[in-house]
C-alpha positions as CSV (number, residue, x, y, z in Angstrom):
1,M,-88.4,46.0,-31.6
2,L,-88.7,43.0,-29.2
3,V,-92.2,41.7,-28.5
4,S,-92.8,39.8,-25.3
5,I,-95.2,36.9,-25.1
6,F,-96.6,38.6,-22.0
7,D,-97.7,41.7,-24.0
8,K,-101.5,42.2,-24.3
9,A,-102.9,43.1,-27.7
10,E,-105.7,45.2,-26.3
11,E,-103.2,47.3,-24.4
12,T,-101.2,48.3,-27.4
13,E,-101.9,51.0,-30.0
14,N,-101.1,48.4,-32.7
15,P,-103.1,45.2,-32.2
16,D,-102.2,44.1,-35.8
17,M,-98.7,43.5,-34.4
18,F,-100.0,40.3,-32.7
19,S,-100.5,38.2,-35.8
20,P,-98.7,35.3,-37.5
21,Q,-97.7,37.7,-40.2
22,I,-95.7,39.9,-37.8
23,L,-94.7,37.4,-35.0
24,G,-94.1,34.4,-37.3
25,G,-95.7,31.0,-36.7
26,K,-93.7,30.0,-33.6
27,G,-93.8,33.4,-32.0
28,Y,-97.5,33.8,-32.5
29,G,-98.2,30.3,-31.2
30,L,-96.2,31.0,-28.0
31,W,-97.9,34.4,-27.6
32,K,-101.3,32.9,-28.1
33,M,-100.8,30.1,-25.6
34,Q,-99.5,32.6,-23.0
35,Q,-102.5,34.8,-23.5
36,Q,-104.7,31.7,-22.9
37,G,-103.0,30.8,-19.7
38,V,-100.8,28.0,-20.9
39,N,-97.5,27.8,-19.0
40,V,-94.9,28.4,-21.7
41,P,-91.3,29.5,-21.2
42,P,-90.7,33.3,-21.4
43,A,-89.8,34.3,-24.9
44,L,-89.0,37.5,-26.8
45,I,-89.9,37.7,-30.5
46,I,-88.2,39.7,-33.2
47,P,-90.9,40.7,-35.7
48,T,-90.7,39.3,-39.2
49,T,-90.5,42.9,-40.5
50,V,-87.1,43.2,-38.9
51,C,-85.9,40.3,-40.9
52,V,-87.2,41.9,-44.0
53,D,-85.3,45.1,-43.1
54,Y,-82.2,43.0,-42.4
55,M,-82.2,41.9,-46.1
56,Q,-81.9,45.5,-47.2
57,K,-79.8,47.0,-44.3
58,P,-78.0,44.2,-42.4
59,K,-75.5,46.4,-40.5
60,T,-78.1,48.9,-39.5
61,V,-80.5,46.2,-38.3
62,M,-77.9,44.4,-36.3
63,K,-76.8,47.6,-34.6
64,S,-80.5,48.0,-33.6
65,V,-80.6,44.4,-32.3
66,A,-77.4,44.9,-30.4
67,A,-78.9,48.0,-28.7
68,E,-81.7,45.8,-27.4
69,Y,-79.4,43.3,-25.7
70,S,-79.5,44.9,-22.2
71,A,-83.3,45.0,-22.3
72,M,-83.4,41.4,-23.5
73,A,-81.2,40.3,-20.6
74,A,-83.3,42.4,-18.1
75,F,-86.5,40.8,-19.4
76,F,-85.3,37.2,-18.8
77,K,-83.8,38.1,-15.4
78,D,-87.0,39.7,-14.3
79,K,-89.2,36.7,-15.4
80,M,-86.9,33.9,-14.4
81,G,-84.6,35.4,-11.7
82,Y,-81.5,34.6,-13.8
83,M,-80.3,34.8,-17.4
84,P,-81.2,31.4,-19.1
85,L,-79.5,29.7,-21.9
86,L,-81.4,30.7,-25.1
87,S,-82.8,28.9,-28.1
88,V,-82.5,31.2,-31.1
89,R,-85.1,30.0,-33.6
90,S,-86.7,31.1,-36.8
91,G,-90.4,31.8,-37.2
92,A,-91.7,32.6,-40.7
93,Q,-95.2,33.7,-41.6
94,V,-95.7,30.4,-43.3
95,S,-94.3,27.3,-41.7
96,M,-91.1,26.0,-43.3
97,P,-90.2,23.0,-41.1
98,G,-86.5,22.4,-40.8
99,M,-85.6,24.8,-43.6
100,M,-84.1,27.6,-41.5
101,D,-81.5,27.4,-38.8
102,T,-81.6,27.2,-35.0
103,V,-78.8,27.6,-32.4
104,L,-79.3,26.1,-28.9
105,N,-77.7,26.7,-25.5
106,V,-76.7,30.3,-26.5
107,G,-75.1,32.2,-23.6
108,L,-72.9,29.4,-22.2
109,D,-69.4,30.8,-21.8
110,A,-66.6,30.9,-19.3
111,S,-68.4,33.4,-17.0
112,T,-71.6,31.3,-16.8
113,L,-70.1,27.8,-16.9
114,P,-69.7,27.4,-13.1
115,Y,-73.3,28.3,-12.5
116,W,-74.6,25.9,-15.1
117,K,-72.4,23.1,-13.9
118,K,-73.9,23.5,-10.4
119,T,-77.4,23.9,-11.9
120,L,-77.4,21.1,-14.5
121,G,-74.7,18.9,-13.3
122,A,-71.3,18.5,-14.9
123,E,-72.3,15.9,-17.5
124,A,-75.4,17.8,-18.8
125,C,-73.5,21.1,-18.8
126,Q,-70.6,19.6,-20.8
127,D,-73.0,18.1,-23.3
128,S,-74.8,21.5,-23.6
129,L,-71.4,23.2,-24.2
130,E,-70.3,20.8,-26.9
131,R,-73.7,21.2,-28.7
132,L,-73.3,25.0,-28.5
133,H,-69.8,24.9,-29.9
134,T,-70.9,22.5,-32.7
135,M,-74.0,24.5,-33.7
136,Y,-72.3,27.9,-33.4
137,G,-69.4,26.8,-35.6
138,N,-71.7,25.2,-38.1
139,V,-74.6,27.6,-38.2
140,V,-73.0,30.9,-37.4
141,M,-69.5,30.4,-38.8
142,G,-70.5,28.2,-41.7
143,L,-68.0,25.4,-40.9
144,P,-68.8,21.7,-41.8
145,R,-70.6,20.0,-38.9
146,K,-68.3,17.0,-39.3
147,S,-65.3,19.1,-38.7
148,L,-66.7,20.0,-35.2
149,E,-68.6,17.0,-33.9
150,G,-66.7,15.3,-31.1
151,K,-63.8,17.8,-31.4
152,V,-64.9,20.9,-29.5
153,H,-65.2,19.9,-25.9
154,T,-63.9,23.2,-24.6
155,A,-63.5,26.8,-25.7
156,E,-59.8,26.0,-26.2
157,D,-60.8,23.1,-28.5
158,F,-63.2,25.4,-30.4
159,E,-60.4,28.0,-31.0
160,A,-58.0,25.2,-32.1
161,V,-60.4,23.8,-34.6
162,T,-61.9,27.1,-36.0
163,G,-59.0,29.4,-35.6
164,L,-61.2,31.9,-33.7
165,P,-62.1,32.2,-30.0
166,M,-65.6,31.2,-29.0
167,P,-67.6,34.4,-28.5
168,K,-68.8,35.5,-25.1
169,A,-72.5,35.4,-24.3
170,K,-73.7,38.7,-25.8
171,Q,-71.9,38.1,-29.1
172,Q,-73.2,34.5,-29.2
173,V,-76.8,35.9,-29.0
174,L,-76.1,38.5,-31.7
175,G,-74.3,36.0,-33.9
176,A,-77.1,33.4,-33.6
177,I,-79.8,36.0,-34.4
178,E,-77.9,37.1,-37.5
179,A,-77.4,33.6,-38.6
180,V,-81.1,32.8,-38.3
181,F,-81.9,35.9,-40.4
182,Q,-79.4,34.8,-43.0
183,S,-80.8,31.3,-43.1
184,W,-83.9,32.7,-44.8
185,N,-81.8,32.7,-48.0
186,N,-80.1,29.3,-47.6
187,D,-80.5,26.9,-50.5
188,R,-82.9,24.6,-48.8
189,A,-85.2,27.4,-47.7
190,K,-85.2,29.0,-51.1
191,F,-86.0,25.6,-52.7
192,Y,-88.8,24.9,-50.2
193,R,-90.4,28.3,-50.9
194,K,-90.2,27.7,-54.6
195,L,-91.7,24.2,-54.3
196,N,-94.5,25.4,-52.1
197,N,-95.2,28.7,-53.8
198,I,-94.2,30.7,-50.7
199,P,-93.2,34.3,-51.4
200,D,-89.6,35.4,-50.7
């Protein structure tokens, strides 16, 4: 299911996989730059076909995505030597700037917090944590951004404001992926597609 930007089209039985239609605009751009020797961060791409399947069978698709988590973590640890914080982004066949959702700093939790404090410094780590809490609560849980901004400094604050514990790293990744899938059908994305004659 997952496509690495390090994969080579000529080494696969399905070279058509490496196209904007399958990898999405952002994914294809990252893959293409990597193939040309540009130094881009390691990335894994979920093909657009998986998002199409999600619209029909969300639970089945998310089970399949969850089954890929160990391979995902192994990929990043192999390429970087550690598990980075992830940016979970959309990538449609046709660019729809700002219409779909993004979640940043995914994977920051109690178990990884000491490492990132040491690596980023306390201030940058705290800022990253608050941004994650705000974006996760807003994008994944559907809470108003204003109810979260400046109020979710810690995991305890997050639970106090939302009524639910902040998920651990794995569930953060899965929740963010599903939220990006779902954002294909948010009001602004549907309106943008209608305005620009982009098929659903």
